N, C-alpha and C positions, 0 to 999 in steps of 0.2 A: 858417483856410483856407476860401475861398469854395466854394459848391457847385459852381461851374464848374471850379475847380481839383481838387476831389475827383473829379468825374466824369472829367476828363481824365486824372488819374493811374490811376483804375480802368480806363479804356479802354486806356491804354498797357500796363498789367499784363495785361489780358485778351488783347490782341492780340500781346504778346510771349511769352505762355505757349505751351508745346508742346501741341497739340491733335491727336488722331488723326483728328478729323473737322473739317476746316476750315469746312464748312457750319454745324455746331453753333457753332463759334467766332464766326462772323459773325452768326449768329442771336442769340447772347448779347450781342454788341456792339450790334446793332440794338435789342435790348430795353433795354439800359442807356441808350442815347441817347434812346430814346422816352420812358422814365421821366423822364429829365432835362428833356426838352422839356415833358412834361406838368406838371412842377413849375413851370416858367416860365409856362405857361398858367394854372396855379393862381393865381399872383401877379396875373395880368391879371384874372381873374374877381373876386378879392377886392378889387382896386382899383376895378373898374367897378361891381360889383353887391353887394359885401359878402358877408356869410355867410348871407343869407336864401335858402332853397331856392326856385327860380324856377318849377318845373313839377311835375306829378305829384301823387299823394295827399298828399304832405307839403309842398306849396306853402305858403310862409309860415313854415315851421319856421326858427327862428333857430339855425343850425348853428354849427360851429366852424371854425377856420382850417386845421386839419390832422386828418385821420382817424387813428384809432389804428393802422390798418394799411391797406395797399392804396391804391387810387385815391381821389381826393377830388373832382376837378372834376365828374365825372358825378353825384355826390350833389348838389352845389350846383346844377347844372343841372336836376336833378330827373328825369334819364333813367336813373339807376342801376338796373340789373337790370329794364329797362323791359318785357321780355315777362312778367315776374311781376306788374307793377303792377296789371293789371286784377283779379287775385286778391287782392292786398292791399286794393284799394278795396272788392272784394266782402266781405272780412273786416270792414273798417271799417263798411260798411253793415249788416252783420249784427249789429253791436254786441255782440260777445262780452263777457261779464262779466269774463273772465279771459284774459290773454295771458301765456303762458310762453315767454320768449325765451332760448334757450340758445345761447350764442355771440353775445352782444349787441354785441361790439366797442365802438365809441364811442357806441352807443345811437341810431344813425340810425333803426332800425325801432322800437325800444322807446319812445323819446321821441316820435318822429313819430306813432306810433299813439296814445300817451297824449294828445297834443295834439288828435287828431281824434276820440277816443273818451272823451267826458267822464265816462261812468259805468263805465269799465273800469279794473281793477286790473292793473298790469303787473308781472311778475316777470322781471327781467333778470339773467342769470347769465353770468359769463365767468371763466375761470381766470387771465386776465391782470389784474394789479393796476392797470396803467395804463388799461386799457379800462374797468374798473369806476369808477375816479376820473373818467374823461372822461364816462362816462354820467351820473354824479351831477351833474357840472358842467353838462352839457347839460340835464338835467331841471330844475335850478334855473333856468337861463337862460330856460327856456320856461315856468316856473311850474307844473310838473307833478309836482314832487318828492314830493308827498304821496301820489301814486298809482303811483310807480315804486319798487319794492322792488329792491335790488341785492345779488346774492350771488355767491359764487365757484363752486366745484365742484358740479355737479349730477350725481348718479350714477343709474344705472338703477334701483336700489332705492328712490330717492326719488320716483318717479312715482306709485306706489301711495298713499303717504302724502299726496302733494300732491293727488291726485285725491280722496281721502277727505276732505280738509280743505275741498275745494270741490265737494262732491258734487252740489249743486244747480246748479252753474254750467255754462255752455257755455264750454269751454276750447279755445283755439286754441294749439298748440305751433309756434313758429317756431324752426327749428334750422339753424345754420350753424357746424359744428365741425370743418371741414377734414379730413374723412375719418374721424373718430371716430364718425360716426353708425351705422356697422355694429355697433360694440360697445355704444353707449348705447341704441339703440332695439331692445332685446331683449324682444319681446312675451311670450316664455315666462316671463321674470322679472317684467316689468312688464305684467300682464294689463290694467291700466287704460288702457293705450295704445289699446285697442280702441274706447274711448269718447271719444277725444280727436281733434279735427280737427288735421291736421298739414300744415305747409308746411315743406319741408326742401330744402336744397341737397345735391345728390348729387355727391360729388367723384370723378368718374371719373379725374381726373389723379392722385389718390392711390391708389385702389383700383379697378382695372379690373374692370368687371362689377357694381359696387355697386348701380347703378340697378336693373338687372334683379333682383338679389338682394333688394332692398327691396320691389320690386314683388311678388315671389313671397311675401315674408313677410307683407305687409299686405293682399293682394288678397282674402283671406276676410273681413276686417273693415272694409275701406275701399273707397270709389269712388275711383279713382286717375287723375290726369291727369299726364302727363309734359310739362313745358314746356321747349322748347329755345330757344336763343338764336343768331340768325344774325348778331348784331353790329350790325344796323341800328337807327338811333335817329331819332326825330322829336320836334318840340317844338310845343306850343300857343303858348308864349310864347317866341319867340327874341330874345334880347337883341341890340341893334344892334351892339355890339362883336363879337359872335360872327360876324355876317355879314361883318365887315370883316377878319377874320384869314385867313391862308392856308388852303387846302383841307386841306392835311396837318395843320395845327394843329386844324382843325375835327374831323378824324378822331381825333386824339390826345386831344382834350378829352372825347370820349365813350368812349374806350378804358378798359376796367376792369382792365387789367393781368393778365388771365387767361392762363394758359399752355396751356389746353386746355379741353375741354368740361366744364361744370358745370351739367347740367340740374337743374330743380327738380321735385320731386314735390308735387303738391297733392292731399292725401288727406283725403276726407270720411268720417267715421265712419258706417258703415251703421246703427249703433244709434241715432244722433242725426240722421240725415238728415231734412231738412224739405222 
């Protein structure tokens, strides 16, 4: 069955179901159709530009044809999580000796940073086996497999031993774990977190108030910036095919499939601030 038939059947099922809230029903239908259209746009960019990232800090990264989860086109265009990218570039320029990426998905950040940080060791963790396998494939594809260690579950109690093993290193933690950040980032258990710079995605859509909770938790040990996203995107290098597609398709090309606010916290350790 083609993707078009699958979406058509899902849409029929959705619209024929009994909903107490018809607005929610229509919103779900719109989201389903938007994802379908986004997948068609993905086929266009793969045909026109291939798998090489076109903009941003990871420009030139030879990516993959399908992300492990979520949107894909924005990653290929290089505008994925664009409000965060100046801080990613700042991290690259700082040239941390160690990156700890928990929730690495398909390795977009882990491999992208390895490709840009030639003296940095990357530790990429994800509980999903497909994500780990895809990260490994991506690292090999870009020739950085010797500097990308891939692991599964990373627990709170692992932070202290990890820090002790890299005690002389500048460590940056990149964390995107779909709401589990509240449980994982327990500084009472993992006191070493006080000495680690952290960039994390705060999943307000999963846990309301988690952003402020984390700010309160880390404000004594870190300088903290909250990065919000208004959904607007721009390009240094706009491909010709992008300018020739419908405006709606241009919007869907940069849409990241988010269902609500997911601000980022950029937290610089006060003990290692330079």
